[in-house]
C-alpha positions as CSV (number, residue, x, y, z in Angstrom):
1,M,-92.3,32.4,-33.1
2,V,-90.1,34.7,-30.9
3,Q,-90.6,32.3,-28.0
4,A,-89.6,29.3,-30.2
5,K,-86.4,31.1,-31.2
6,R,-85.5,31.9,-27.6
7,T,-86.0,28.3,-26.7
8,L,-83.8,27.1,-29.5
9,V,-81.0,29.5,-28.6
10,V,-81.1,28.4,-24.9
11,S,-81.0,24.8,-26.0
12,L,-78.0,25.4,-28.2
13,L,-76.2,27.2,-25.4
14,A,-76.9,24.4,-23.0
15,V,-75.4,21.9,-25.4
16,V,-72.3,24.0,-26.0
17,G,-71.9,24.4,-22.3
18,M,-72.1,20.6,-21.8
19,L,-69.5,20.1,-24.5
20,W,-67.2,22.7,-23.0
21,A,-67.5,21.1,-19.5
22,A,-66.8,17.6,-20.7
23,P,-63.2,16.5,-19.9
24,T,-60.8,15.7,-22.8
25,A,-59.6,12.1,-22.6
26,H,-56.1,11.3,-23.9
27,A,-55.7,7.9,-22.3
28,Q,-54.7,5.1,-24.7
29,N,-56.4,1.7,-24.5
30,V,-54.1,-0.6,-22.5
31,A,-54.7,-3.4,-25.0
32,S,-53.3,-1.3,-27.9
33,Q,-50.3,0.1,-26.1
34,K,-46.8,-0.6,-27.4
35,A,-45.2,1.4,-24.7
36,Y,-46.2,3.5,-21.7
37,F,-44.8,7.0,-20.8
38,G,-45.3,8.9,-17.6
39,S,-43.6,11.9,-15.8
40,G,-43.8,14.0,-12.7
41,T,-42.3,17.3,-11.6
42,T,-43.3,17.8,-8.0
43,E,-40.2,17.6,-5.7
44,I,-40.4,15.1,-2.8
45,L,-38.4,15.9,0.3
46,N,-36.9,12.9,2.1
47,P,-39.0,10.3,0.2
48,N,-40.2,7.4,2.4
49,G,-40.9,4.6,0.0
50,G,-44.1,5.8,-1.6
51,V,-45.1,5.4,-5.3
52,V,-43.8,8.3,-7.5
53,L,-44.9,7.0,-10.9
54,S,-46.9,4.0,-12.1
55,G,-48.5,2.6,-15.3
56,Y,-50.1,-0.4,-16.9
57,M,-48.7,-2.5,-19.8
58,K,-50.1,-5.5,-21.7
59,T,-47.7,-8.3,-22.7
60,S,-47.9,-11.4,-24.9
61,S,-47.3,-14.9,-23.6
62,V,-43.6,-14.7,-24.2
63,G,-43.1,-11.0,-23.3
64,D,-40.6,-9.5,-20.9
65,L,-40.9,-6.0,-19.4
66,L,-38.2,-3.3,-19.7
67,I,-38.7,-0.4,-17.3
68,G,-36.6,2.8,-17.8
69,F,-36.7,5.3,-15.0
70,S,-35.0,8.7,-15.0
71,M,-34.9,11.1,-12.1
72,E,-33.3,14.2,-10.7
73,C,-31.7,13.7,-7.3
74,A,-30.6,16.5,-4.9
75,L,-28.6,15.9,-1.8
76,W,-27.8,18.4,1.1
77,T,-25.3,17.4,3.7
78,S,-24.3,19.6,6.6
79,T,-21.7,19.0,9.4
80,S,-20.3,21.1,12.2
81,T,-17.0,20.0,13.9
82,T,-15.5,21.7,17.0
83,A,-12.0,21.0,18.4
84,T,-10.4,22.3,21.5
85,K,-6.7,23.1,21.8
86,G,-4.8,20.1,23.1
87,G,-7.9,17.8,22.8
88,V,-8.4,14.7,20.7
89,K,-9.5,14.7,17.1
90,T,-13.3,15.3,16.7
91,T,-15.3,13.9,13.8
92,S,-18.8,14.8,12.4
93,T,-20.7,12.8,9.8
94,A,-23.8,13.4,7.7
95,R,-25.3,11.2,5.0
96,A,-28.1,11.6,2.4
97,A,-29.2,9.1,-0.3
98,V,-32.0,8.3,-2.6
99,N,-32.9,4.7,-3.6
100,V,-35.3,3.4,-6.3
101,T,-37.2,0.1,-6.7
102,A,-39.4,-0.9,-9.6
103,Y,-42.3,-3.3,-8.9
104,I,-44.3,-5.4,-11.4
105,D,-47.6,-6.6,-9.9
106,G,-46.2,-6.0,-6.4
107,V,-43.0,-8.0,-7.0
108,P,-39.6,-6.2,-7.2
109,A,-38.2,-6.1,-10.7
110,E,-34.6,-7.0,-11.4
111,P,-32.0,-6.1,-10.1
112,G,-33.9,-4.9,-7.0
113,Q,-33.2,-1.6,-5.2
114,V,-30.9,0.8,-7.1
115,V,-29.0,3.7,-5.6
116,Y,-29.6,6.9,-7.6
117,C,-27.4,9.1,-5.4
118,D,-25.6,8.7,-2.1
119,R,-23.2,10.9,-0.3
120,Q,-21.5,10.5,3.1
121,Q,-19.8,13.6,4.4
122,T,-17.2,13.1,7.2
123,V,-15.1,15.9,8.6
124,S,-12.3,15.4,11.2
125,L,-10.7,18.3,13.1
126,Q,-7.8,18.5,15.6
127,F,-6.5,21.7,17.3
128,S,-2.8,21.2,18.1
129,S,-1.5,24.7,18.2
130,L,0.8,25.5,21.1
131,T,0.6,29.3,20.8
132,V,-2.9,29.7,22.4
133,V,-4.4,29.1,25.7
134,V,-6.2,25.9,26.5
135,T,-9.7,27.4,26.5
136,D,-9.5,28.3,22.8
137,S,-11.3,26.2,20.2
138,I,-12.0,26.1,16.5
139,T,-15.2,25.2,14.7
140,L,-15.5,24.1,11.0
141,D,-19.0,24.2,9.4
142,L,-19.3,22.5,6.0
143,F,-22.4,22.4,3.8
144,L,-22.6,20.7,0.4
145,K,-25.6,20.9,-2.0
146,T,-25.6,19.0,-5.3
147,K,-28.1,18.0,-7.9
148,N,-27.9,15.5,-10.8
149,A,-30.0,13.3,-13.0
150,N,-29.6,9.5,-13.4
151,H,-31.3,6.7,-15.4
152,F,-31.5,3.0,-14.8
153,N,-33.2,0.1,-16.7
154,F,-35.1,-2.4,-14.6
155,Y,-36.5,-5.6,-16.2
156,Q,-38.4,-8.8,-15.6
157,N,-38.4,-11.9,-17.8
158,N,-41.4,-14.0,-18.7
159,V,-44.1,-11.9,-16.9
160,G,-46.8,-13.8,-18.7
161,S,-49.6,-12.6,-20.9
162,G,-52.0,-10.0,-19.7
163,V,-52.1,-6.5,-18.2
164,H,-49.4,-5.8,-15.7
165,Y,-49.2,-2.9,-13.1
166,V,-45.8,-1.3,-12.8
167,E,-44.9,1.1,-10.0
168,I,-41.8,3.0,-9.0
169,K,-41.1,3.5,-5.3
170,V,-38.5,5.9,-4.0
171,D,-37.0,6.0,-0.5
172,S,-34.2,7.9,1.2
173,I,-31.5,7.7,3.8
174,V,-31.1,10.9,5.8
175,S,-28.6,10.8,8.7
176,S,-28.0,14.3,10.1
177,D,-25.1,15.6,12.2
178,P,-26.7,16.6,15.6
179,N,-24.2,19.4,16.0
180,A,-24.9,21.0,12.6
181,P,-27.5,23.8,12.2
182,A,-31.0,22.6,11.5
183,D,-31.2,25.1,8.6
184,P,-30.2,24.1,5.9
185,G,-29.5,20.7,7.4
186,T,-29.2,17.4,5.7
187,R,-31.8,16.4,3.1
188,A,-32.5,14.1,0.2
189,V,-34.8,15.2,-2.6
190,A,-36.4,13.4,-5.6
191,G,-37.0,15.8,-8.4
192,K,-38.3,15.7,-12.0
193,R,-38.8,12.1,-13.2
194,S,-40.0,10.0,-16.1
195,L,-41.0,6.4,-16.7
196,V,-41.0,4.3,-19.8
197,I,-42.4,0.8,-19.9
198,E,-41.9,-1.5,-23.0
199,E,-42.5,-5.1,-23.9
200,Y,-39.3,-6.7,-24.9
201,N,-38.8,-10.2,-26.3
202,N,-35.4,-11.4,-25.0
203,P,-34.2,-14.3,-27.1
């Protein structure tokens, strides 16, 4: 009897352990979805065109797809300009930008690539003082760091019935001033983001 009780207890513990180890599934059946929601929080430095969010959506025979994508966008631009007394005007330029494209089944959705943030920083300097010797010079270092959030609605008409794969790709433009310090430098960052996909019947 004691042996039987021990066996029963061990068996119950094993079952509980299996239930505890089993993953909890929250995924909704694609066929029953009215909308898709997704999000991400990992920052991406100088994104190079990779997929940052994606999802599936089932549509009817007359359905269109509306894709809303929101994202934080951070830009760092750094320039360093040096001018010598009596010399010509010198100019330094740095640019950082983040662009977003939504794809449906591998085809870009309307209106194509969208700029979420873009800044070109240009600084010109000329040293024209007549009170110092020719060997003197002046240097101007300028660093700007900004962050904001933007949203845009992409769409595609008459995608046809069935399950469609939507993906969001993000790329950047980073053009550094070679005379500026490497740290902090010029950077483009994709931050927190969210994706909403809905079927929309456009009359």
